[in-house]
Each structure stands twice: as structure tokens, then as C-alpha cells.
C-alpha positions in Angstrom: 39.6 35.4 72.9 38.6 32.3 74.6 39.9 29.0 73.3 37.1 26.5 72.5 37.9 23.1 73.6 36.2 19.7 73.1 35.5 20.4 69.4 36.7 18.1 66.5 36.4 18.0 62.7 35.6 15.1 60.4 38.1 12.4 60.3 39.5 11.1 57.0 37.6 7.8 57.5 34.3 9.6 57.9 34.9 11.7 54.7 35.8 8.5 52.8 32.6 6.9 54.0 30.5 9.9 52.9 32.2 10.0 49.5 31.5 6.3 49.1 27.9 6.7 49.9 27.5 9.6 47.5 29.2 7.6 44.8 26.8 4.7 45.3 23.9 7.1 45.1 25.2 8.8 42.0 25.9 5.5 40.4 22.3 4.4 41.1 21.0 7.7 39.6 23.1 7.4 36.5 22.1 3.7 36.1 18.4 4.7 36.4 18.9 7.5 33.9 20.7 5.2 31.4 18.0 2.5 31.8 15.2 5.0 31.2 17.0 6.4 28.2 17.5 2.9 26.7 13.9 2.0 27.3 12.7 5.3 25.7 15.0 4.7 22.7 13.9 1.1 22.3 10.2 2.3 22.4 10.9 5.0 19.9 12.7 2.6 17.5 9.9 0.0 17.9 7.3 2.7 17.1 9.3 3.8 14.0 9.5 0.2 12.8 5.8 -0.3 13.4 5.0 2.9 11.5 7.1 1.8 8.6 5.4 -1.6 8.5 2.0 0.1 8.2 2.9 0.6 4.5 1.6 -3.0 4.3 -1.8 -1.6 5.1 -1.6 0.9 2.2 -0.7 -1.9 -0.1 -3.5 -4.0 1.2 -6.0 -1.2 0.6 -4.9 -0.8 -3.0 -4.8 -4.5 -3.7 -8.4 -4.8 -2.4 -9.4 -2.5 -5.3 -7.6 -4.6 -7.9 -10.0 -4.9 -10.9 -12.1 -1.9 -10.0 -13.0 -0.1 -13.3 -11.4 -2.9 -15.3 -13.1 -5.8 -17.1 -12.7 -8.9 -14.9 -13.0 -11.2 -17.9 -10.2 -9.6 -19.9 -8.3 -12.8 -20.5 -5.8 -11.3 -23.0 -4.7 -8.7 -20.3 -5.9 -9.9 -16.9 -6.3 -7.7 -13.8 -2.9 -8.9 -12.6 -0.4 -8.2 -15.4 2.8 -9.3 -13.5 3.5 -11.0 -10.2 6.5 -12.3 -8.3 7.6 -12.8 -4.7 8.9 -9.2 -4.6 6.6 -7.2 -6.9 3.1 -7.1 -8.3 1.4 -5.1 -11.0 -2.4 -4.8 -11.4 -5.2 -2.7 -12.9 -7.3 -0.6 -10.5 -9.1 2.7 -10.3 -7.7 4.1 -7.0 -9.0 7.6 -7.7 -12.6 6.4 -7.9 -13.1 8.1 -11.3 -15.1 5.2 -12.7 -18.8 5.7 -13.2 -21.8 4.1 -15.0 -24.0 5.0 -18.0 -27.1 6.9 -17.1 -28.8 5.8 -20.3 -28.3 3.1 -22.9 -26.1 3.8 -25.9 -26.1 2.2 -29.3 -23.1 0.8 -31.3 -21.4 3.6 -33.2 -22.2 6.2 -30.5 -19.5 8.6 -29.6 -21.3 10.3 -26.7 -21.7 8.7 -23.3 -24.3 10.0 -20.8 -22.8 9.1 -17.4 -23.9 9.4 -13.8 -20.8 11.5 -13.0 -17.8 12.6 -15.1 -16.0 14.4 -12.3 -12.9 12.2 -12.5 -12.6 12.1 -16.3 -10.8 14.4 -18.7 -9.7 14.6 -22.4 -7.2 12.0 -23.6 -8.2 9.5 -20.8 -8.4 5.9 -22.0 -11.5 4.4 -20.5 -13.1 1.0 -20.5 -16.8 0.6 -21.3 -17.9 -2.7 -19.7 -21.0 -4.8 -19.9 -22.3 -4.4 -23.5 -24.1 -6.5 -26.0 -23.8 -7.1 -29.7 -27.1 -8.5 -30.8 -27.5 -10.5 -27.7 -27.6 -10.3 -23.9 -23.9 -11.0 -23.6 -22.8 -8.8 -20.7 -19.2 -10.0 -21.0 -18.4 -7.5 -23.8 -16.1 -4.5 -23.2 -14.0 -2.2 -25.2 -11.6 0.7 -24.7 -12.3 4.3 -25.9 -10.4 7.6 -25.7 -12.1 10.6 -24.2 -12.1 13.7 -26.5 -13.9 16.1 -24.1 -16.1 16.2 -21.0 -19.1 18.5 -20.5 -21.2 18.1 -17.4 -22.3 14.5 -17.3 -21.6 13.8 -21.0 -18.4 12.2 -22.2 -17.5 12.7 -25.9 -15.2 10.0 -27.4 -12.7 10.4 -30.3 -14.5 7.6 -32.1 -17.7 5.5 -32.1 -18.3 2.5 -29.9 -18.2 -1.0 -31.5 -20.9 -2.4 -29.2 -24.1 -1.3 -27.6 -24.3 -0.8 -23.9 -27.3 -0.7 -21.5 -27.9 1.9 -18.8 -25.8 1.0 -15.7 -22.9 -0.4 -17.7 -19.6 0.6 -16.1 -17.4 3.2 -17.5 -14.0 2.5 -15.9 -10.9 4.6 -15.7 -8.3 2.2 -14.1 -4.5 2.5 -14.1 -1.7 0.1 -13.7 -0.3 0.0 -10.2 3.0 -1.6 -9.3 4.4 -2.3 -5.9 8.0 -3.6 -5.7 10.8 -4.2 -3.3 14.4 -3.4 -4.4 15.8 -6.3 -2.4 17.7 -3.9 -0.1 15.5 -1.5 1.9 12.8 0.2 -0.1 9.3 -0.7 -1.2 8.0 1.6 -3.9 4.7 2.3 -5.6 4.2 3.3 -9.2 0.8 4.5 -10.4 1.9 5.9 -13.7 3.8 8.9 -12.5 7.1 7.2 -11.6 8.1 5.1 -8.6 7.5 6.7 -5.2 8.9 5.4 -2.0 6.3 3.9 0.3 8.5 2.3 3.1 12.2 2.4 3.8 14.2 0.1 6.2 12.5 -3.0 4.8 14.7 -6.0 5.5 12.3 -8.7 4.3 9.4 -8.6 1.9 7.4 -11.4 0.2 4.2 -11.9 -1.7 2.3 -15.1 -2.1 -0.7 -15.8 -4.4 -3.6 -18.1 -4.1 -6.3 -19.2 -6.6 -10.1 -19.6 -6.1 -9.6 -23.0 -4.4 -7.1 -21.4 -1.9 -4.3 -23.3 -3.5 -0.9 -21.6 -3.5 0.3 -20.7 -7.0 4.0 -21.7 -7.3 6.3 -18.8 -8.3 7.5 -20.8 -11.3 3.9 -20.8 -12.8 2.7 -17.3 -11.8 3.2 -15.9 -15.3 0.7 -18.5 -16.7 -1.8 -18.1 -13.8 -2.2 -14.3 -13.5 -5.9 -14.6 -14.3 -6.3 -17.2 -11.5 -5.1 -15.0 -8.7 -7.8 -14.4 -6.1 -5.9 -13.7 -2.9 -2.5 -12.1 -2.1 -0.6 -12.5 1.2 1.9 -9.8 2.1 4.7 -10.1 4.6 6.9 -7.1 5.4 9.7 -6.7 8.0 10.9 -3.2 8.8 13.8 -2.0 10.9 14.3 1.4 12.5 17.0 3.7 11.2 18.8 3.9 14.6 21.4 1.1 15.1 21.5 1.2 18.9 18.5 -0.7 20.3 17.2 -1.2 16.8 13.5 -1.9 16.5 12.2 -4.6 14.2 8.5 -5.2 13.3 6.9 -7.7 11.0 3.4 -7.2 9.6 1.4 -9.7 7.6 -1.8 -9.1 5.6 -4.1 -11.3 3.5 -6.0 -9.5 0.7 -8.9 -10.7 -1.4 -9.7 -8.2 -4.2 -13.4 -7.3 -4.2 -13.7 -7.0 -7.9 -12.5 -10.4 -9.0 
């Protein structure tokens, strides 16, 4: 065998240089990967916080219907029955079960001809609104209990006190309560128990204004429930992940259509 001369391997210095270059390249790749992961995590957390804060929009939609199916001039029990900086309770027909009379009814009648009775059933407590008692007083209203429903006819358990013209509203509202527990959860209760709407809520506040756009102080809310005409909601939500936690605040101003 012939001996091959003039050939040499890599020196230690050359190997060290190559290793150093590879180390720099790998460090750059890892750094790029970590940066991308952090950006993705931040975006995911921000999106989660934004989605949670959208609970404000659900609350806004329900508040916009405050008073629907309920007599607006019920001074003894106004549309808003309780209000504070962290909770609000109001009457509203969120299921759109309210209807109108298709024909006039006289006082003492226990049968109501309605345009649609699809949302009503036996034992429902309804409001008949817009009646008269020997005059054109359209501010009258009364409650009645449904005995049965057949087609577009609603039979009551007792006779009406007042007479009502065709077109008078037959409302089926319920009390709706939104509240924050002061820790992390905003819940909604429409008569079937509290249900969680948003979690991760770190700040929540409600402000109330009257018809002159004057802020109603918290200390006098209980005596000004009938004067509420606009509600301002502010909600701040955090993501569940601690690392690169996302935070989002959503504000909404609601003016109920039926007040």
C-alpha cells in the first residue's frame, strides 16, 4: 500500500471555531423559537381576555330590554328594583313572550284574545298594560295569572279589574340580576338560579344616570331607581394563564328602549 502524504485533518482550533459558530446559530434558533412562542402565548391570552370581556355585550343587550313587557309607570315596583356599583336587578322579557290584545276586553273578563300566545303557559304571571276604567287613562295596568292557553286565547284564573283596548300589551317579564362577586365571577340570574357569565373579572363597575344625564350617586340609588335612564358598564378581564397574562377592559353605555 502506498503511503499518502500531504494530507492533514482538522485542527483543534478549527473544530472549536465550528462548534462556536454552530452554538451561535442554535442560540439564535432557540431565541427565535422562544420569542415566537411568547408572542403566540401573549396573543392567545389577550384573545381569551377579550372573549371574556364580551360578557359586557350580553349584559348590554339584556339591559337594553329593561322594561319590555313591564309597565313603565309602576312607581311602587319600578323597572329597576335594585342597583349598586356591582349588581343590578331589573324587569325584562328576554324571551320575547310578550304580546298584545287582538280585540278589546271588558272589566271582569277572564279570557284574553291575543296576537300570539306562543310564549305563554299555565301559571305564568302576566301584566296587562294600557287599560282604562271609565276614562281614556292608558296608564292603568294589572297582574293576572294564566290558567290555560289555547291557540291565541289566554284564559285567566280570575277576571280583570279594568277594561283594555285592542293593542294593549300583555307582558310576561322576569326579574334579571347581574352581579359580580368581588373576586372573579360575574353571574346572571333570570329566575332559575345564578349562572356564570364571565370568569377572571378583576374589576367591575356600574354607573347610573337619570334623564338629564346626571350621575346618580351610589348613596341615593335606592331612592332613585325609577329615575334610571342610562347604565354604564365597565369590566376588566384577565386570562387564566399567569405567564404573559392578557388583560382587557371593555366599557359600554346602555339606554333601555322601554323607559
